[in-house]
N, C-alpha and C positions, 0 to 999 in steps of 0.2 A: 504494500500499500504506499505509494509515493505521493506526498502532498503536491498540490497544484502550485508550482512556482515558475521559475524562469522558462523551463522547457515548454510548459503548457501555454504560457503567455506568448512565447515566441511563435509557436505553431499557430496560435489564434491570430496573431497580427499578420504573419506572413500569408496565411490561408485566406483571410478576409480581404487583405490588400490585393492578392492576386485575383480573387473573385471579382472585386470591384473593377479592376482594370480590364479583365476579360469581359465582364458584363458591359462595360462601356463601349467596348469594341463591337460586341455582338448586338447590342440594342438597336443601332441604326439598320442592321442587316436583317434581324429576325424579330425584332420587337421587344417590348418590355418584359413579356412573360418569360422569354428565354433568359434575359439578363437577370430576372429575379430568381429563376431556378438555379442559375450559376452561383448567384450570391448565397442562396440557402445551402447549396452544396459546399461552398467555402466555409460556411459556419458549422455545418454538420461534421466536417472532418475534425476540427479541434474539439468539438463536443464529445465525439466518440473517443478520440485520443485521451481526453481528460478522464472520462468515465471508466475507461479500461484501466487506467493507472490507479484510480481510487475514487471513492464517493464521500465527500465531506459529510460528517455526521448530521443528520436531520435535514439536509439541503432538499432532498426529494420527498420528504414527508408532507402529508396533506392533513390539514385540520379544518373543521367547519368554519372557524374564524377567518380562514383564508378567503372563503366565499364572500363573507361580509366586507372584507377589505376590498376585494375585487369589484364588487358591484358598487359599493359606496364611492370609492376613490375613482373608479373608471368613469362613473357618471359626472362626478364633480369636475374631473379633468376635461370631459367633453364640453361641459358648460363653459369652463374657462377658455377653451379653444374657441367657442362661439363668441365670447366677449372680446377676445383678442382680435378675431376676424373683423368684428364690427368696429373696434377701435382703430384697426388699420385701414378703415374706409370701406368695409364691406357693407352690403345692403341689409344683412341680417336675415335674408330669405333662406329657405331650406335648400340644401344642396340637391342636385338631381343627377341622374345618369342619362347619357344620350340614348335615345330610342328611335326606332324606325317603325312607324305604323303601330305604335304601342308595344312593340317587341324590344326586349333588351339584348337580344343576340344569343347565339348558341352557347357561348362560353361564359355567360354571365354568372351562373351559379358557382362555377369553380373559381373563375378569375376575381370576381368582385365580392363573393361571399365566403366560400370555403377557404380560399387562400389567405385573405386578410384577417379573417375572424378565427380560424382554427389552426392554420399551419404557421403563419408568420409569428403570432405571439409565442408559441411554443419554442420554435427554433431561435427566434431573436432573444427571448429572455434567457434561455439556457446558454446562449452564447455570450451576450453582453453582461447579464446580471447574475450569471452563475460562473461560467469559465473565466471571463475577464475580471469580474469583480473579485472573486475569491482568489485568483492568482495574484492580483495586485495587493490585496489585503494580506495575504500570506507572506508576500515578499517584504512588505513594509512593517509588519506587525512588531518585529523585534527592533529594527533600527529606530523607529519613530514613536512606537507605542501604539496600543490598540485604538484609542480614540482617533488619533491623527490618521492612522492607517485606514480606518473605516471611512473617514471623510474623503481621503484621497481615492479610495477604491470606488466610492459612489461617484465622485466627480469625473474620474478617468473613464469609467464604464459609460456614464451618461454622455460624456464628450465624444467618445467613439461612436456611440449609438446615433448621436446627432450628426456627426461627420459623415458616416456612411449614408444616412438618409439624405443629407444635403447634397452629396455627390450624385445621388441617384435621381435628384429632381426637386427636392423641397428647398425652395429658395426665397419665398416670401417671408417677411419679418415675422408676421403672426404665426406662420407655419413653423419657423425655426424655433420661436419661443415656446409654442405648444409642445413640440417634439422634445425640446430640452427639458421642459417641465415633466413630461412623461418619463423621460429617462431618469431624472433625478428622483422622482417619487418611487419608481419601480426599484431603483438601486437601493434607496433608503429602506424600503420594505424588506428587501432581502437581508440587508445588513442588520435590521432591528429584529426580525423574526427568525433569521437563520434558515428560512425556507424560500424556495423559488416560486412556489405556486401562487402566493399572493400577487406577485409581479405579473405572472402569466395571466391571471384572471383580470387584473386591472387592464392589461393590454387587450385582452379578449373583449371586455366590456367597452373600452374606449373605441376600438375599431368596429365592434358590432353596433354600437349606438350610431355611428356614422352611416352604416348600411341602412339601418332603420329610418334615419332622418332622410337619407337620399332616396329611398323607395317612396317615402311619403311625399317628398318634393316632386318626384317623377310623376306619380299618379294623381296627386291632389293639388300640386302647385299650378 
């Protein structure tokens, strides 16, 4: 059982960096779906590598309280995102999906529902707020102490979360602020609870609430 330290963090950074570069090349040729799949693969490699080495005690444990954290904070973050969008000059209208003749397209269920609500939160939280966060915390815990190591781990993992999403297309001020806040909240939850599932559920609710709002905007707006 080897703790998550420099080797795990190095594999994580190299793997996701290569995936972002490859995805940026493939996106104009094959579309965003292929680029996203490449990015997820780049995250899965270090996740598997880390879990094969060891599993931090309690990290994958689930408790009912995690569900409460997920629903409550996920909805609060979605409301904050709406306020930020309005503050940045948005109309405050519901988002919507493009449709043709009332149809959302063949790949809508997977691309716009399953992928962002079920797949992305699990892979991204395991990568950013499990592998990266725990590795940074473990590396810094002895040199700087547990409190400072915890703060640094949350900030570094949230910064990487924001950087990857910004490179892939999130460039508006309100979008950057909302994603940065999501990364910080999810990282802090993992650090405070010692479990990754509260962060996963916050991410699920945050993305899922957008889908609900966008469907409402598409059919009712």
